[in-house]
C-alpha positions as CSV (number, residue, x, y, z in Angstrom):
1,M,-147.1,-17.0,-117.9
2,K,-148.1,-14.8,-121.1
3,T,-146.5,-15.2,-124.6
4,K,-147.1,-13.2,-127.4
5,L,-148.5,-14.9,-130.7
6,I,-146.1,-16.2,-132.9
7,G,-145.1,-13.1,-135.4
8,P,-145.7,-12.2,-138.9
9,A,-141.7,-13.1,-140.0
10,L,-142.7,-16.6,-139.4
11,A,-145.4,-16.4,-142.1
12,L,-143.6,-18.3,-144.6
13,A,-141.5,-20.7,-142.4
14,L,-144.0,-21.6,-139.9
15,S,-147.1,-21.1,-142.1
16,T,-150.2,-22.5,-142.3
17,T,-150.2,-25.4,-145.4
18,A,-153.2,-26.1,-146.8
19,L,-151.6,-29.6,-147.9
20,V,-152.2,-32.3,-145.1
21,A,-151.0,-35.8,-145.0
22,C,-153.7,-37.3,-146.8
23,S,-151.8,-40.5,-147.2
24,Q,-151.4,-40.6,-143.5
25,G,-155.0,-39.6,-142.2
26,G,-154.8,-35.8,-142.2
27,S,-154.0,-33.5,-139.8
28,S,-157.1,-33.6,-137.6
29,N,-157.0,-33.7,-133.6
30,Q,-156.9,-37.3,-132.7
31,N,-159.3,-36.5,-130.1
32,A,-162.1,-35.0,-132.6
33,S,-164.1,-37.9,-131.6
34,S,-164.4,-37.0,-128.0
35,T,-164.9,-33.3,-128.7
36,A,-167.3,-33.6,-131.4
37,Q,-170.5,-34.4,-128.8
38,P,-172.0,-31.4,-127.3
39,S,-169.8,-30.3,-124.0
40,G,-173.0,-29.8,-121.8
41,I,-170.6,-26.7,-120.2
42,T,-172.6,-23.5,-119.8
43,L,-169.8,-20.3,-120.1
44,S,-170.6,-17.2,-118.9
45,G,-168.9,-13.9,-120.0
46,K,-165.7,-14.4,-117.3
47,A,-165.2,-17.9,-118.2
48,E,-165.5,-17.2,-122.3
49,K,-162.6,-14.6,-121.6
50,Q,-160.5,-17.1,-119.5
51,I,-160.7,-19.7,-122.3
52,R,-159.9,-17.2,-125.0
53,D,-156.9,-15.8,-122.9
54,A,-155.5,-19.3,-121.8
55,I,-155.6,-20.4,-125.4
56,T,-154.0,-17.0,-126.9
57,N,-151.4,-16.4,-124.2
58,G,-150.7,-20.1,-123.6
59,A,-150.8,-22.1,-127.0
60,P,-147.3,-20.5,-128.3
61,A,-145.4,-21.8,-125.3
62,N,-146.2,-25.0,-126.4
63,G,-145.8,-24.9,-130.2
64,L,-149.3,-24.7,-131.3
65,K,-151.0,-21.8,-132.8
66,P,-153.5,-20.3,-131.6
67,E,-155.5,-20.7,-134.8
68,L,-155.9,-24.3,-134.6
69,F,-158.3,-23.8,-132.1
70,L,-159.5,-20.4,-132.1
71,Q,-161.0,-18.7,-135.7
72,G,-162.3,-15.6,-133.9
73,G,-165.5,-14.5,-132.4
74,E,-166.5,-18.0,-130.9
75,T,-169.0,-18.1,-128.0
76,G,-170.9,-20.5,-126.1
77,E,-170.8,-23.9,-127.3
78,A,-168.2,-23.3,-129.9
79,L,-165.9,-21.8,-127.4
80,A,-166.1,-24.8,-125.0
81,Q,-165.1,-27.1,-128.0
82,A,-162.5,-25.1,-128.7
83,A,-161.2,-25.2,-125.1
84,L,-161.6,-29.2,-125.4
85,K,-159.6,-29.2,-128.2
86,Y,-157.0,-27.3,-126.7
87,A,-156.7,-29.2,-123.8
88,S,-156.7,-32.5,-125.7
89,A,-154.0,-31.3,-127.8
90,L,-152.0,-30.3,-124.5
91,A,-152.7,-33.9,-122.5
92,D,-152.0,-36.2,-125.6
93,G,-151.0,-34.5,-128.2
94,Y,-153.0,-32.4,-131.2
95,S,-152.4,-35.1,-134.0
96,D,-152.4,-38.8,-133.7
97,P,-149.2,-40.8,-134.5
98,T,-150.8,-44.3,-135.4
99,Q,-152.5,-41.7,-138.1
100,L,-149.0,-40.3,-138.8
101,H,-146.7,-43.3,-138.8
102,E,-147.2,-46.7,-140.3
103,V,-145.8,-48.3,-137.2
104,Y,-146.5,-46.8,-134.0
105,T,-147.0,-48.5,-131.2
106,I,-145.7,-46.8,-127.8
107,P,-148.7,-46.2,-125.6
108,H,-150.6,-43.0,-126.3
109,P,-152.8,-41.6,-123.9
110,K,-156.5,-40.4,-124.6
111,T,-157.5,-38.2,-121.8
112,D,-161.1,-37.4,-121.2
113,V,-160.7,-33.3,-120.6
114,R,-164.6,-32.8,-119.9
115,S,-164.8,-32.9,-116.2
116,G,-161.6,-31.2,-115.5
117,L,-162.4,-28.2,-117.9
118,Q,-166.1,-28.1,-115.9
119,Q,-163.5,-28.1,-112.5
120,A,-161.2,-25.7,-113.8
121,L,-164.3,-23.1,-114.7
122,Q,-165.6,-23.5,-111.4
123,K,-162.8,-22.8,-109.5
124,G,-161.4,-20.1,-112.0
125,D,-158.3,-21.4,-112.8
126,V,-158.5,-22.6,-116.5
127,A,-155.2,-21.6,-117.6
128,D,-153.4,-23.0,-114.7
129,W,-155.2,-26.5,-115.3
130,L,-154.4,-26.5,-119.1
131,N,-150.7,-25.8,-118.1
132,S,-150.8,-29.2,-115.7
133,L,-152.1,-30.9,-118.8
134,T,-148.6,-30.8,-120.5
135,P,-145.7,-32.9,-119.8
136,Q,-144.1,-31.6,-116.2
137,T,-140.6,-32.3,-117.2
138,D,-137.3,-30.0,-117.3
139,E,-137.1,-31.2,-120.9
140,Y,-140.7,-30.0,-121.9
141,K,-139.7,-26.8,-120.2
142,A,-136.3,-26.3,-121.9
143,L,-137.7,-27.2,-125.1
144,S,-140.7,-24.6,-124.5
145,A,-138.4,-21.6,-123.5
146,A,-136.2,-22.3,-126.5
147,F,-139.0,-22.6,-129.1
148,L,-140.0,-18.9,-127.3
149,K,-136.3,-17.8,-128.1
150,Y,-136.3,-19.1,-131.6
151,V,-139.3,-17.6,-132.5
152,K,-138.4,-14.1,-131.3
153,L,-134.9,-14.4,-133.4
154,A,-137.2,-15.0,-136.3
155,N,-139.0,-12.2,-136.1
156,Q,-136.3,-10.3,-135.5
157,A,-134.1,-10.7,-138.9
158,N,-135.0,-12.5,-141.9
159,Q,-131.7,-14.5,-142.4
160,Q,-130.1,-15.1,-145.5
161,A,-128.5,-18.5,-146.8
162,I,-125.0,-18.6,-146.4
163,P,-123.0,-20.2,-149.3
164,D,-121.3,-23.4,-148.9
165,D,-119.7,-24.0,-152.1
166,K,-116.1,-24.4,-150.0
167,P,-114.9,-25.3,-146.7
168,I,-113.6,-22.8,-144.1
169,K,-110.7,-24.3,-141.8
170,P,-109.5,-22.5,-138.4
171,G,-107.3,-19.8,-139.1
172,A,-108.7,-18.6,-142.6
173,R,-110.6,-15.4,-144.0
174,D,-113.3,-15.9,-145.5
175,P,-116.2,-13.2,-146.6
176,R,-118.8,-15.7,-145.1
177,I,-117.1,-15.1,-141.7
178,P,-119.8,-12.0,-140.4
179,A,-122.7,-13.9,-141.3
180,I,-121.6,-16.9,-139.4
181,V,-120.8,-14.8,-136.7
182,A,-124.5,-12.9,-136.8
183,V,-126.0,-16.5,-136.8
184,L,-123.8,-18.0,-133.8
185,Q,-124.3,-14.5,-131.7
186,S,-128.1,-14.7,-132.4
187,G,-128.1,-18.4,-131.1
188,G,-126.2,-17.5,-128.0
189,Y,-123.0,-19.3,-128.7
190,I,-121.1,-16.0,-128.8
191,P,-121.5,-12.9,-126.8
192,D,-120.8,-9.8,-128.8
193,A,-118.2,-8.7,-126.4
194,Q,-116.4,-12.0,-127.4
195,M,-115.6,-11.2,-130.9
196,G,-113.2,-8.3,-129.5
197,A,-111.3,-6.3,-132.4
198,A,-110.4,-9.1,-134.5
199,P,-110.5,-8.6,-138.4
200,A,-114.3,-9.6,-139.6
201,T,-113.3,-11.7,-141.9
202,A,-111.0,-13.8,-139.8
203,Y,-111.9,-17.1,-138.4
204,T,-110.5,-17.0,-134.8
205,P,-109.9,-19.5,-132.3
206,K,-112.8,-18.1,-130.2
207,L,-115.1,-18.1,-133.3
208,V,-113.9,-21.8,-133.8
209,A,-114.7,-22.6,-130.1
210,A,-118.0,-21.4,-130.9
211,V,-118.6,-23.5,-133.8
212,K,-117.6,-26.4,-132.6
213,Q,-120.0,-26.2,-129.6
214,F,-122.6,-25.7,-132.4
215,Q,-121.6,-28.6,-134.4
216,S,-121.6,-30.7,-131.1
217,D,-125.4,-29.6,-130.6
218,S,-125.9,-30.1,-134.1
219,G,-124.9,-34.0,-134.4
220,T,-122.1,-33.3,-136.6
221,K,-118.2,-33.7,-135.7
222,P,-117.2,-31.4,-133.6
223,D,-113.8,-30.7,-135.7
224,G,-114.3,-26.7,-136.0
225,V,-114.3,-27.1,-140.0
226,L,-116.6,-25.1,-141.9
227,G,-118.0,-27.8,-144.3
228,K,-121.4,-28.1,-146.2
229,Q,-123.2,-29.9,-143.2
230,T,-122.2,-27.2,-140.6
231,I,-122.6,-24.3,-143.1
232,D,-126.2,-25.6,-144.1
233,A,-126.9,-26.2,-140.3
234,L,-126.1,-22.5,-139.6
235,S,-128.2,-21.4,-142.7
236,S,-131.7,-23.5,-141.6
237,G,-132.2,-20.3,-139.4
238,P,-134.2,-19.9,-136.4
239,A,-137.8,-20.3,-138.0
240,A,-136.3,-24.0,-138.9
241,R,-135.1,-24.6,-135.3
242,A,-138.5,-23.3,-134.0
243,R,-140.2,-25.6,-136.2
244,Q,-138.5,-28.5,-134.9
245,L,-138.8,-27.8,-131.4
246,A,-142.7,-27.5,-131.7
247,I,-142.5,-31.0,-133.0
248,A,-140.2,-32.4,-130.4
249,M,-143.0,-31.0,-127.8
250,E,-145.6,-32.5,-129.9
251,R,-143.6,-35.9,-129.6
252,L,-143.3,-35.6,-125.9
253,R,-147.3,-34.7,-125.5
254,W,-147.8,-38.2,-127.3
255,L,-146.1,-40.1,-124.2
256,P,-147.8,-40.9,-121.3
257,R,-146.9,-38.9,-118.4
258,T,-145.5,-41.7,-116.2
259,P,-143.3,-44.0,-118.3
260,P,-142.3,-47.3,-117.0
261,A,-139.8,-46.8,-114.1
262,T,-137.5,-49.2,-115.3
263,R,-137.2,-49.1,-118.9
264,I,-134.8,-48.7,-122.0
265,D,-135.3,-45.6,-124.3
266,V,-133.7,-45.4,-127.5
267,N,-133.6,-42.1,-129.5
268,T,-133.1,-43.2,-133.1
269,A,-132.9,-39.7,-134.4
270,A,-129.9,-39.3,-132.5
271,S,-128.4,-43.0,-132.1
272,F,-128.1,-43.3,-128.2
273,L,-129.5,-45.3,-125.4
274,D,-130.9,-44.3,-121.7
275,Y,-131.5,-46.8,-119.3
276,W,-133.7,-46.0,-116.5
277,R,-134.0,-48.6,-113.4
278,D,-136.8,-47.9,-110.5
279,G,-136.8,-44.4,-111.9
280,Q,-133.1,-43.8,-111.7
281,H,-130.9,-42.8,-114.7
282,L,-128.2,-45.4,-114.9
283,D,-126.9,-45.8,-118.4
284,H,-126.3,-43.8,-121.6
285,R,-124.7,-45.3,-124.6
286,K,-124.2,-45.0,-128.2
287,V,-126.2,-47.2,-130.5
288,I,-126.2,-47.9,-134.6
289,N,-129.9,-47.8,-135.5
290,G,-131.9,-48.2,-138.8
291,Q,-130.3,-46.3,-142.2
292,P,-132.4,-43.7,-143.8
293,D,-134.3,-46.0,-146.2
294,K,-134.3,-48.9,-143.6
295,P,-136.0,-47.0,-140.7
296,T,-136.4,-48.5,-137.1
297,P,-139.6,-48.3,-136.4
298,Q,-141.2,-46.3,-133.5
299,L,-142.4,-49.2,-130.8
300,Q,-142.6,-50.2,-127.4
301,A,-142.0,-53.9,-126.9
302,P,-140.7,-56.2,-123.8
303,L,-136.8,-57.2,-123.5
304,F,-137.8,-60.6,-122.3
305,Q,-134.4,-62.7,-122.6
306,L,-130.9,-62.2,-123.2
307,V,-129.5,-64.7,-125.8
308,A,-125.6,-65.4,-125.3
309,N,-123.3,-66.2,-128.8
310,P,-126.8,-65.9,-130.9
311,V,-127.2,-67.5,-134.2
312,W,-128.6,-65.0,-136.8
313,R,-131.4,-66.2,-138.8
314,I,-131.2,-63.8,-142.1
315,P,-134.6,-62.2,-143.0
316,E,-135.2,-63.4,-147.0
317,G,-134.7,-59.7,-147.9
318,I,-131.1,-59.5,-146.9
319,A,-130.2,-62.6,-147.9
320,A,-131.7,-62.2,-151.4
321,K,-130.1,-58.5,-151.8
322,E,-126.7,-58.7,-150.0
323,L,-125.8,-62.4,-149.6
324,A,-126.1,-63.4,-153.5
325,T,-123.2,-61.1,-154.5
326,K,-121.0,-62.7,-151.6
327,S,-118.6,-65.5,-152.9
328,P,-118.7,-69.3,-151.2
329,A,-115.5,-68.7,-149.8
330,W,-116.8,-65.2,-148.2
331,L,-119.7,-67.2,-146.9
332,A,-118.1,-69.8,-145.2
333,A,-115.1,-67.7,-143.7
334,N,-117.6,-65.7,-141.9
335,G,-120.0,-68.8,-140.7
336,Y,-122.7,-68.5,-143.2
337,T,-124.5,-71.7,-143.9
338,Q,-128.0,-72.9,-145.5
339,Q,-130.5,-74.9,-142.9
340,D,-133.9,-76.1,-144.4
341,G,-133.3,-73.7,-147.2
342,K,-132.6,-70.5,-145.5
343,W,-129.6,-68.7,-144.6
344,I,-128.2,-68.4,-141.2
345,Q,-124.9,-67.0,-139.4
346,Q,-123.2,-69.5,-136.7
347,S,-122.6,-68.1,-133.5
348,G,-118.9,-66.8,-133.4
349,P,-116.7,-63.6,-133.3
350,K,-118.0,-62.5,-136.7
351,N,-121.7,-63.2,-136.1
352,S,-123.4,-59.9,-137.1
353,L,-125.1,-59.9,-133.8
354,G,-121.9,-60.2,-132.0
355,L,-121.6,-62.2,-128.6
356,V,-125.4,-61.1,-127.2
357,K,-128.5,-60.3,-128.4
358,F,-131.3,-58.8,-126.4
359,D,-134.8,-60.4,-127.4
360,M,-137.5,-58.4,-127.7
361,R,-141.5,-59.4,-128.2
362,D,-142.7,-57.3,-131.1
363,D,-144.6,-57.8,-134.3
364,E,-141.8,-56.0,-136.2
365,A,-138.7,-58.6,-135.3
366,I,-137.0,-55.6,-133.9
367,Y,-134.6,-56.2,-131.2
368,L,-131.1,-54.8,-129.9
369,H,-128.0,-56.7,-130.3
370,D,-124.1,-56.8,-130.0
371,T,-121.8,-56.3,-133.3
372,P,-118.4,-57.2,-134.7
373,A,-118.7,-53.8,-136.3
374,K,-117.3,-51.5,-133.4
375,A,-115.8,-48.8,-135.4
376,I,-119.1,-47.4,-136.2
377,F,-119.9,-46.2,-132.9
378,A,-116.9,-43.7,-133.3
379,L,-119.0,-42.0,-136.4
380,P,-121.3,-38.8,-135.5
381,D,-124.1,-40.4,-137.8
382,R,-125.0,-43.8,-136.9
383,H,-127.7,-44.6,-139.0
384,R,-125.9,-47.9,-140.5
385,S,-128.1,-51.0,-139.8
386,H,-131.2,-52.6,-141.4
387,G,-133.4,-51.6,-138.7
388,C,-132.4,-53.4,-135.6
389,V,-130.4,-51.5,-132.6
390,R,-126.8,-52.3,-132.2
391,V,-125.5,-51.3,-128.7
392,E,-122.1,-49.7,-127.9
393,N,-120.1,-52.2,-125.4
394,A,-123.1,-54.8,-125.4
395,M,-122.0,-57.3,-123.3
396,E,-120.9,-55.1,-120.6
397,F,-124.6,-53.4,-120.9
398,A,-126.1,-57.4,-120.8
399,T,-123.8,-58.1,-117.9
400,A,-125.3,-55.0,-116.0
401,L,-129.0,-56.4,-116.5
402,A,-128.4,-59.9,-115.8
403,Q,-126.5,-58.8,-112.5
404,Q,-129.6,-56.4,-111.7
405,E,-132.2,-59.0,-112.5
406,D,-130.4,-61.7,-110.6
407,V,-129.4,-63.8,-113.2
408,L,-125.8,-62.8,-113.6
409,D,-124.5,-66.5,-113.1
410,K,-126.7,-67.8,-115.5
411,F,-125.8,-65.3,-118.0
412,Q,-122.2,-65.7,-117.3
413,Q,-122.6,-69.7,-118.0
414,A,-124.3,-69.1,-121.2
415,T,-121.5,-67.1,-122.3
416,Q,-118.8,-69.5,-121.9
417,Q,-120.7,-71.8,-124.2
418,D,-120.0,-72.4,-127.6
419,E,-123.8,-72.5,-129.0
420,E,-126.5,-70.2,-128.6
421,T,-127.9,-70.4,-125.2
422,F,-130.9,-68.5,-124.2
423,V,-131.4,-66.6,-120.4
424,K,-135.0,-65.6,-119.7
425,L,-135.2,-62.6,-117.6
426,P,-137.2,-62.8,-114.4
427,N,-138.9,-59.4,-115.1
428,E,-139.4,-58.2,-118.6
429,I,-138.4,-54.5,-119.4
430,P,-139.8,-52.2,-121.6
431,V,-138.1,-51.2,-124.5
432,R,-139.1,-47.8,-126.2
433,L,-137.7,-46.8,-129.6
434,L,-138.4,-43.2,-130.2
435,Y,-137.7,-40.6,-132.6
436,H,-136.8,-36.8,-131.6
437,T,-134.9,-34.4,-133.8
438,A,-134.8,-32.0,-130.8
439,F,-134.4,-32.8,-127.5
440,W,-132.6,-31.8,-123.9
441,D,-129.8,-33.5,-122.5
442,G,-130.0,-32.3,-119.1
443,S,-127.9,-29.2,-119.7
444,R,-128.5,-28.1,-123.3
445,I,-130.8,-28.2,-126.3
446,Q,-129.8,-30.6,-129.0
447,F,-130.7,-31.1,-132.7
448,R,-130.3,-33.7,-135.4
449,P,-131.3,-33.9,-139.2
450,D,-134.7,-35.6,-139.6
451,V,-133.3,-38.6,-141.4
452,Y,-136.5,-40.6,-141.5
453,G,-138.2,-37.6,-142.8
454,W,-140.6,-38.3,-139.9
455,D,-141.0,-34.8,-139.2
456,V,-142.5,-33.6,-142.2
457,N,-146.2,-34.9,-141.7
458,I,-146.1,-33.6,-138.0
459,A,-145.2,-30.1,-139.3
460,K,-148.0,-30.7,-141.6
461,A,-150.5,-31.8,-138.8
462,L,-149.4,-28.6,-136.6
463,H,-150.1,-26.5,-139.8
464,F,-146.2,-25.5,-140.2
465,A,-144.6,-25.5,-143.6
466,P,-143.3,-29.1,-143.8
467,G,-139.5,-27.7,-144.1
468,T,-136.8,-28.5,-146.4
469,P,-136.3,-32.6,-146.4
470,E,-133.1,-33.8,-145.3
471,K,-131.1,-35.3,-148.2
472,I,-130.8,-38.9,-147.6
473,Q,-127.2,-40.2,-147.5
474,Q,-126.6,-44.1,-147.9
475,P,-123.6,-45.6,-145.9
476,E,-120.8,-46.9,-148.4
477,S,-121.0,-50.2,-149.0
478,S,-119.2,-52.6,-146.5
479,E,-119.0,-56.0,-145.5
480,D,-121.6,-55.3,-142.8
481,I,-124.7,-56.7,-143.8
482,G,-126.1,-56.9,-140.1
483,P,-129.6,-56.6,-139.2
């Protein structure tokens, strides 16, 4: 499929930036070492044209700028190196996640693309071969189509910011409504004909319904009220959405093309969990994960045992900052005691780990667990923990895992005990903690705020402007001090 280059209207919003993530290892292709050696590939004039056309026409559909690979006028060895660099970007990602993030332990493919390119040149199907290197999933295809749509929208008009000085409630009239309607129409939330003959400034029921869908797709409370957060999201414009989609595709290219058939995937940007068993999607539920200044790291680690009635062995940092302010009466009432000079919280209904812990083997001491603070699951923003992941209806989920792993009797017996009891799983289950601020939910493209600020370095690595950082909002103080 041929696509046009990213247009001039994106020169500012998606512009190449001279800044690089210096402290994170720069923006160079992680496969640079594999393409720095002589390619050993001889190109005919026809082959050179195939490569140029494949990169020029194909890169934009993958959220990549052709100029990352072609500066113009390359021939021979230089063009072969450009083809290998582009192929590596499609197969493994243009950037190296281990250089962009302090912690990234998810398996990252490193594909030797030389032999594939040679075979493609011999067969004359360079473009088809390159297309085969990207994730062949419905999600990747949906993100690509959405990226091209938002690029087209960004090229058509220069959207202006909408003032967010005061909220607009359903039924109100406001001079900002025409601008809001234009954004929603351009995004496909309302067809032109649907607005009818309603006054231009009226916040009508049909417009409220469109706003609620936009809010749902943006991860905010779908209440129909045009408050600051919703108006700011509407004001971000198609160029910002296109950048977010390009970053999302890059993150998918980082992942192995064949994930573990049985696995637990957690998207910490959207705060939800998906459970796959033998290739079948069995479960989707909300989670609570790290606060903006205590991010849940991106890692893969095995879930190897269930812990019934867990004891919380409190990290020294949490104990020093948060337990030190509590009264002796509060500590005693909530089961906190000192053991060998360190704070622990005894098993029980008030324990911050709840009634079950999903023990993982990883260097960051991250794990999944239950929580007594159930009300947080009802919030649209669930970035409330110290880094570990709290699972909605955790006992239900643990029981299902125990049954599927044929240890249900042992787990049920363990839950009847008054003390911490360990139930080892016969088969370890990989858990992947991912961070995707744009994703496909099976029917719609979803966007989430970049609360951890991790999109910025990827944008720089892809030579996009980094965008406007999200304002970090810490949760209000509460009695919830769990991991």
